[in-house]
LONUDREN-168628 format. One record per residue: residue number from 1; residue in one letter; x negated, z, y negated of N, C-alpha, C in turn. Coordinates in Angstrom, 3 decimals. Each point is the difference from the previous one (the first is absolute). Last residue first. Layout:
<pt num="NUM" residu="A" n_east="X" n_up="Z" n_north="Y" ca_east="X" ca_up="Z" ca_north="Y" c_east="X" c_up="Z" c_north="Y"/>
...
This chain:
<pt num="87" residu="X" n_east="11.050" n_up="-15.950" n_north="-41.310" ca_east="1.432" ca_up="0.090" ca_north="0.343" c_east="0.319" c_up="-0.961" c_north="1.112"/>
<pt num="86" residu="X" n_east="-4.428" n_up="2.863" n_north="-2.709" ca_east="0.497" ca_up="-1.125" ca_north="0.781" c_east="1.475" c_up="0.196" c_north="0.274"/>
<pt num="85" residu="X" n_east="-2.824" n_up="3.196" n_north="-2.341" ca_east="-0.149" ca_up="-1.260" ca_north="-0.710" c_east="0.456" c_up="-1.223" c_north="0.779"/>
<pt num="84" residu="X" n_east="-1.324" n_up="4.189" n_north="2.851" ca_east="0.268" ca_up="0.066" ca_north="-1.442" c_east="-0.223" c_up="-1.363" c_north="-0.641"/>
<pt num="83" residu="X" n_east="1.375" n_up="0.020" n_north="5.108" ca_east="-1.152" ca_up="0.466" ca_north="-0.762" c_east="0.363" c_up="-0.034" c_north="-1.489"/>
<pt num="82" residu="X" n_east="3.854" n_up="0.696" n_north="3.687" ca_east="-0.815" ca_up="-1.062" ca_north="-0.599" c_east="-1.152" c_up="0.621" c_north="-0.791"/>
<pt num="81" residu="X" n_east="2.263" n_up="2.268" n_north="4.402" ca_east="-0.023" ca_up="0.049" ca_north="-1.450" c_east="-0.801" c_up="-1.172" c_north="-0.545"/>
<pt num="80" residu="X" n_east="0.482" n_up="0.905" n_north="4.691" ca_east="1.354" ca_up="-0.192" ca_north="-0.508" c_east="0.063" c_up="-0.003" c_north="-1.522"/>
<pt num="79" residu="X" n_east="-4.069" n_up="0.777" n_north="2.489" ca_east="0.450" ca_up="-1.366" ca_north="0.271" c_east="1.380" c_up="-0.258" c_north="-0.598"/>
<pt num="78" residu="X" n_east="-2.852" n_up="3.677" n_north="-2.460" ca_east="0.356" ca_up="-0.199" ca_north="1.401" c_east="0.483" c_up="-1.426" c_north="0.168"/>
<pt num="77" residu="X" n_east="-3.711" n_up="2.167" n_north="-3.621" ca_east="1.354" ca_up="-0.494" ca_north="0.183" c_east="0.256" c_up="-0.146" c_north="1.490"/>
<pt num="76" residu="X" n_east="-3.517" n_up="3.012" n_north="-3.513" ca_east="0.234" ca_up="-0.694" ca_north="1.262" c_east="1.448" c_up="-0.473" c_north="0.043"/>
<pt num="75" residu="X" n_east="-3.223" n_up="0.793" n_north="-4.490" ca_east="1.077" ca_up="0.555" ca_north="0.823" c_east="0.198" c_up="-0.847" c_north="1.249"/>
<pt num="74" residu="X" n_east="-4.832" n_up="0.255" n_north="-2.176" ca_east="1.255" ca_up="-0.697" ca_north="-0.256" c_east="1.078" c_up="0.648" c_north="0.869"/>
<pt num="73" residu="X" n_east="-4.641" n_up="2.405" n_north="-1.928" ca_east="0.732" ca_up="-0.585" ca_north="1.131" c_east="1.260" c_up="-0.686" c_north="-0.472"/>
<pt num="72" residu="X" n_east="-3.298" n_up="2.646" n_north="-2.612" ca_east="-0.101" ca_up="-1.456" ca_north="-0.030" c_east="0.732" c_up="-0.682" c_north="1.151"/>
<pt num="71" residu="X" n_east="-0.274" n_up="4.829" n_north="-0.587" ca_east="0.477" ca_up="-0.538" ca_north="-1.276" c_east="0.063" c_up="-1.515" c_north="0.010"/>
<pt num="70" residu="X" n_east="-1.883" n_up="2.329" n_north="3.700" ca_east="1.457" ca_up="0.160" ca_north="-0.056" c_east="0.571" c_up="-0.614" c_north="-1.269"/>
<pt num="69" residu="X" n_east="-4.652" n_up="0.191" n_north="0.497" ca_east="0.557" ca_up="-0.991" ca_north="0.917" c_east="1.526" c_up="0.064" c_north="-0.040"/>
<pt num="68" residu="X" n_east="-2.252" n_up="3.264" n_north="-2.383" ca_east="-0.124" ca_up="-1.299" ca_north="-0.674" c_east="0.554" c_up="-1.109" c_north="0.884"/>
<pt num="67" residu="X" n_east="-0.274" n_up="4.306" n_north="1.787" ca_east="1.121" ca_up="-0.098" ca_north="-0.936" c_east="-0.077" c_up="-1.295" c_north="-0.797"/>
<pt num="66" residu="X" n_east="-3.534" n_up="0.976" n_north="2.923" ca_east="1.208" ca_up="-0.310" ca_north="0.746" c_east="1.208" c_up="-0.121" c_north="-0.929"/>
<pt num="65" residu="X" n_east="-4.108" n_up="1.398" n_north="-1.779" ca_east="-0.068" ca_up="-1.417" ca_north="0.369" c_east="1.268" c_up="-0.421" c_north="0.735"/>
<pt num="64" residu="X" n_east="-0.459" n_up="4.551" n_north="-0.974" ca_east="0.230" ca_up="-0.769" ca_north="-1.224" c_east="-0.027" c_up="-1.499" c_north="0.275"/>
<pt num="63" residu="X" n_east="-1.140" n_up="2.868" n_north="3.499" ca_east="1.439" ca_up="0.083" ca_north="-0.268" c_east="0.346" c_up="-0.773" c_north="-1.271"/>
<pt num="62" residu="X" n_east="-4.504" n_up="0.441" n_north="1.093" ca_east="0.643" ca_up="-0.930" ca_north="0.924" c_east="1.512" c_up="0.002" c_north="-0.201"/>
<pt num="61" residu="X" n_east="-2.459" n_up="3.119" n_north="-2.436" ca_east="-0.292" ca_up="-1.344" ca_north="-0.497" c_east="0.634" c_up="-1.063" c_north="0.904"/>
<pt num="60" residu="X" n_east="0.304" n_up="4.481" n_north="1.372" ca_east="0.845" ca_up="-0.226" ca_north="-1.170" c_east="-0.238" c_up="-1.395" c_north="-0.581"/>
<pt num="59" residu="X" n_east="-2.729" n_up="1.416" n_north="3.566" ca_east="1.374" ca_up="-0.210" ca_north="0.460" c_east="0.929" c_up="-0.295" c_north="-1.172"/>
<pt num="58" residu="X" n_east="-4.449" n_up="1.102" n_north="-1.021" ca_east="0.045" ca_up="-1.276" ca_north="0.713" c_east="1.428" c_up="-0.307" c_north="0.443"/>
<pt num="57" residu="X" n_east="-0.796" n_up="4.227" n_north="-1.925" ca_east="-0.077" ca_up="-1.074" ca_north="-0.996" c_east="0.091" c_up="-1.378" c_north="0.650"/>
<pt num="56" residu="X" n_east="-0.215" n_up="3.769" n_north="2.782" ca_east="1.289" ca_up="-0.040" ca_north="-0.696" c_east="0.006" c_up="-1.138" c_north="-1.010"/>
<pt num="55" residu="X" n_east="-4.036" n_up="0.893" n_north="2.165" ca_east="0.962" ca_up="-0.637" ca_north="0.923" c_east="1.385" c_up="-0.100" c_north="-0.634"/>
<pt num="54" residu="X" n_east="-3.320" n_up="2.316" n_north="-2.397" ca_east="-0.338" ca_up="-1.429" ca_north="0.059" c_east="0.965" c_up="-0.747" c_north="0.920"/>
<pt num="53" residu="X" n_east="0.301" n_up="4.666" n_north="-0.201" ca_east="0.530" ca_up="-0.594" ca_north="-1.233" c_east="-0.294" c_up="-1.502" c_north="-0.025"/>
<pt num="52" residu="X" n_east="-1.854" n_up="2.474" n_north="3.511" ca_east="1.448" ca_up="-0.115" ca_north="0.160" c_east="0.646" c_up="-0.639" c_north="-1.233"/>
<pt num="51" residu="X" n_east="-4.615" n_up="0.942" n_north="-0.130" ca_east="0.259" ca_up="-1.064" ca_north="0.986" c_east="1.504" c_up="-0.206" c_north="0.176"/>
<pt num="50" residu="X" n_east="-1.403" n_up="3.580" n_north="-2.732" ca_east="-0.311" ca_up="-1.294" ca_north="-0.638" c_east="0.301" c_up="-1.159" c_north="0.947"/>
<pt num="49" residu="X" n_east="0.411" n_up="4.352" n_north="1.733" ca_east="1.072" ca_up="-0.273" ca_north="-0.969" c_east="-0.230" c_up="-1.347" c_north="-0.668"/>
<pt num="48" residu="X" n_east="-3.327" n_up="1.604" n_north="2.810" ca_east="1.159" ca_up="-0.417" ca_north="0.796" c_east="1.163" c_up="-0.344" c_north="-0.917"/>
<pt num="47" residu="X" n_east="-3.790" n_up="1.793" n_north="-2.018" ca_east="-0.292" ca_up="-1.343" ca_north="0.510" c_east="1.169" c_up="-0.533" c_north="0.824"/>
<pt num="46" residu="X" n_east="0.174" n_up="4.527" n_north="-1.703" ca_east="0.134" ca_up="-1.038" ca_north="-1.032" c_east="-0.258" c_up="-1.417" c_north="0.500"/>
<pt num="45" residu="X" n_east="1.734" n_up="4.598" n_north="2.316" ca_east="-0.994" ca_up="-1.024" ca_north="0.316" c_east="0.133" c_up="-1.169" c_north="-0.982"/>
<pt num="44" residu="X" n_east="2.952" n_up="3.910" n_north="0.239" ca_east="-1.355" ca_up="0.548" ca_north="-0.160" c_east="-1.099" c_up="-1.027" c_north="0.281"/>
<pt num="43" residu="X" n_east="4.845" n_up="-0.800" n_north="0.397" ca_east="-0.275" ca_up="0.396" ca_north="-1.383" c_east="-1.405" c_up="0.554" c_north="-0.202"/>
<pt num="42" residu="X" n_east="2.902" n_up="-2.329" n_north="3.697" ca_east="-1.450" ca_up="-0.054" ca_north="-0.187" c_east="-0.423" c_up="0.455" c_north="-1.391"/>
<pt num="41" residu="X" n_east="4.631" n_up="-0.459" n_north="1.646" ca_east="-0.670" ca_up="0.824" ca_north="1.007" c_east="-1.510" c_up="0.093" c_north="-0.224"/>
<pt num="40" residu="X" n_east="2.762" n_up="-2.698" n_north="-2.809" ca_east="0.508" ca_up="1.373" ca_north="-0.119" c_east="-0.696" c_up="0.937" c_north="0.981"/>
<pt num="39" residu="X" n_east="-0.893" n_up="-4.606" n_north="0.261" ca_east="-0.618" ca_up="0.584" ca_north="-1.187" c_east="0.437" c_up="1.455" c_north="-0.147"/>
<pt num="38" residu="X" n_east="2.035" n_up="-2.525" n_north="3.365" ca_east="-1.392" ca_up="0.324" ca_north="0.337" c_east="-0.706" c_up="0.666" c_north="-1.181"/>
<pt num="37" residu="X" n_east="4.357" n_up="-1.628" n_north="-0.684" ca_east="0.018" ca_up="1.198" ca_north="0.842" c_east="-1.416" c_up="0.415" c_north="0.398"/>
<pt num="36" residu="X" n_east="0.480" n_up="-4.004" n_north="-2.320" ca_east="0.322" ca_up="1.126" ca_north="-0.895" c_east="0.030" c_up="1.310" c_north="0.778"/>
<pt num="35" residu="X" n_east="-0.497" n_up="-3.961" n_north="2.409" ca_east="-1.244" ca_up="0.381" ca_north="-0.662" c_east="0.234" c_up="1.113" c_north="-1.018"/>
<pt num="34" residu="X" n_east="3.779" n_up="-1.731" n_north="2.239" ca_east="-0.898" ca_up="0.679" ca_north="0.938" c_east="-1.312" c_up="0.413" c_north="-0.658"/>
<pt num="33" residu="X" n_east="3.173" n_up="-2.528" n_north="-2.530" ca_east="0.503" ca_up="1.343" ca_north="0.297" c_east="-0.976" c_up="0.756" c_north="0.904"/>
<pt num="32" residu="X" n_east="-0.963" n_up="-4.518" n_north="-0.912" ca_east="-0.113" ca_up="0.803" ca_north="-1.215" c_east="0.421" c_up="1.438" c_north="0.270"/>
<pt num="31" residu="X" n_east="0.587" n_up="-3.124" n_north="3.457" ca_east="-1.431" ca_up="0.251" ca_north="-0.229" c_east="-0.174" c_up="0.926" c_north="-1.209"/>
<pt num="30" residu="X" n_east="4.328" n_up="-1.528" n_north="0.872" ca_east="-0.406" ca_up="0.998" ca_north="0.989" c_east="-1.478" c_up="0.354" c_north="-0.156"/>
<pt num="29" residu="X" n_east="1.756" n_up="-3.487" n_north="-2.612" ca_east="0.466" ca_up="1.305" ca_north="-0.483" c_east="-0.381" c_up="1.115" c_north="0.968"/>
<pt num="28" residu="X" n_east="-0.919" n_up="-4.406" n_north="1.301" ca_east="-0.857" ca_up="0.393" ca_north="-1.120" c_east="0.410" c_up="1.356" c_north="-0.551"/>
<pt num="27" residu="X" n_east="2.696" n_up="-1.867" n_north="3.366" ca_east="-1.305" ca_up="0.373" ca_north="0.545" c_east="-0.945" c_up="0.462" c_north="-1.112"/>
<pt num="26" residu="X" n_east="4.186" n_up="-1.753" n_north="-1.225" ca_east="0.133" ca_up="1.356" ca_north="0.571" c_east="-1.328" c_up="0.474" c_north="0.602"/>
<pt num="25" residu="X" n_east="0.205" n_up="-4.416" n_north="-1.590" ca_east="0.058" ca_up="0.937" ca_north="-1.114" c_east="0.116" c_up="1.436" c_north="0.510"/>
<pt num="24" residu="X" n_east="0.093" n_up="-3.518" n_north="3.169" ca_east="-1.321" ca_up="0.110" ca_north="-0.626" c_east="0.001" c_up="1.034" c_north="-1.115"/>
<pt num="23" residu="X" n_east="4.152" n_up="-0.968" n_north="2.043" ca_east="-0.907" ca_up="0.654" ca_north="0.949" c_east="-1.382" c_up="0.216" c_north="-0.627"/>
<pt num="22" residu="X" n_east="3.130" n_up="-2.497" n_north="-2.433" ca_east="0.390" ca_up="1.412" ca_north="0.025" c_east="-0.941" c_up="0.783" c_north="0.919"/>
<pt num="21" residu="X" n_east="-0.565" n_up="-4.635" n_north="-0.093" ca_east="-0.407" ca_up="0.604" ca_north="-1.263" c_east="0.335" c_up="1.487" c_north="-0.038"/>
<pt num="20" residu="X" n_east="1.461" n_up="-2.475" n_north="3.733" ca_east="-1.465" ca_up="0.083" ca_north="0.005" c_east="-0.485" c_up="0.687" c_north="-1.280"/>
<pt num="19" residu="X" n_east="4.561" n_up="-0.990" n_north="0.379" ca_east="-0.363" ca_up="1.124" ca_north="0.875" c_east="-1.508" c_up="0.199" c_north="0.030"/>
<pt num="18" residu="X" n_east="1.673" n_up="-3.705" n_north="-2.364" ca_east="0.358" ca_up="1.248" ca_north="-0.678" c_east="-0.393" c_up="1.211" c_north="0.839"/>
<pt num="17" residu="X" n_east="-0.592" n_up="-4.381" n_north="1.800" ca_east="-0.980" ca_up="0.328" ca_north="-1.043" c_east="0.315" c_up="1.311" c_north="-0.726"/>
<pt num="16" residu="X" n_east="1.128" n_up="-1.220" n_north="5.159" ca_east="0.728" ca_up="0.010" ca_north="-1.264" c_east="-0.966" c_up="0.429" c_north="-1.102"/>
<pt num="15" residu="X" n_east="-1.782" n_up="-2.479" n_north="4.501" ca_east="0.353" ca_up="1.309" ca_north="-0.547" c_east="0.719" c_up="-0.154" c_north="-1.337"/>
<pt num="14" residu="X" n_east="0.241" n_up="-3.587" n_north="4.044" ca_east="-0.746" ca_up="0.261" ca_north="-1.225" c_east="0.402" c_up="1.364" c_north="-0.527"/>
<pt num="13" residu="X" n_east="0.054" n_up="-1.462" n_north="5.288" ca_east="0.826" ca_up="0.182" ca_north="-1.180" c_east="-0.873" c_up="0.279" c_north="-1.213"/>
<pt num="12" residu="X" n_east="-0.897" n_up="-2.842" n_north="4.790" ca_east="-0.384" ca_up="1.154" ca_north="-0.816" c_east="0.833" c_up="0.042" c_north="-1.281"/>
<pt num="11" residu="X" n_east="2.541" n_up="-2.573" n_north="3.561" ca_east="-1.446" ca_up="0.076" ca_north="-0.183" c_east="-0.330" c_up="1.228" c_north="-0.818"/>
<pt num="10" residu="X" n_east="4.417" n_up="-0.221" n_north="3.197" ca_east="-0.574" ca_up="-0.509" ca_north="-1.241" c_east="-1.503" c_up="0.088" c_north="0.000"/>
<pt num="9" residu="X" n_east="3.333" n_up="1.652" n_north="3.375" ca_east="0.049" ca_up="-1.445" ca_north="-0.107" c_east="-0.595" c_up="-0.580" c_north="-1.262"/>
<pt num="8" residu="X" n_east="0.305" n_up="4.629" n_north="1.964" ca_east="1.082" ca_up="-0.339" ca_north="-0.920" c_east="0.049" c_up="-1.501" c_north="-0.273"/>
<pt num="7" residu="X" n_east="-3.345" n_up="1.777" n_north="2.848" ca_east="1.254" ca_up="0.515" ca_north="0.522" c_east="1.175" c_up="-0.353" c_north="-0.892"/>
<pt num="6" residu="X" n_east="-4.543" n_up="-0.936" n_north="-1.208" ca_east="0.507" ca_up="-0.957" ca_north="0.969" c_east="1.360" c_up="0.438" c_north="0.533"/>
<pt num="5" residu="X" n_east="-2.422" n_up="2.867" n_north="-2.967" ca_east="0.563" ca_up="-1.175" ca_north="-0.661" c_east="0.631" c_up="-0.967" c_north="0.988"/>
<pt num="4" residu="X" n_east="-0.770" n_up="4.527" n_north="2.284" ca_east="-0.400" ca_up="-0.330" ca_north="-1.365" c_east="0.718" c_up="-1.216" c_north="-0.529"/>
<pt num="3" residu="X" n_east="-0.413" n_up="0.191" n_north="5.268" ca_east="0.136" ca_up="1.086" ca_north="-0.970" c_east="-0.346" c_up="-0.508" c_north="-1.381"/>
<pt num="2" residu="X" n_east="1.761" n_up="-1.936" n_north="5.269" ca_east="-0.799" ca_up="-0.130" ca_north="-1.223" c_east="0.253" c_up="1.177" c_north="-0.924"/>
<pt num="1" residu="X" n_east="0.231" n_up="-0.255" n_north="5.574" ca_east="0.839" ca_up="0.000" ca_north="-1.184" c_east="-0.883" c_up="0.000" c_north="-1.246"/>
């Protein structure tokens, strides 16, 4: 018996771009939150704090880049909806 994609009779499914963006953004926020928690636990180790702050900055910069991608995305249309500007 077939499993996975072959079982439903289709080829590989394209990931939903919105779900991918949400997933990526949530991952970046998780990095920021986790490193903040590490900093709270490392208040006596200045070097560890500096390293954690650097990771937070990297994640925040990546989140900013992701929001730029969101700003420039075109709205998605479905097969039943005409594209903007067409009739």
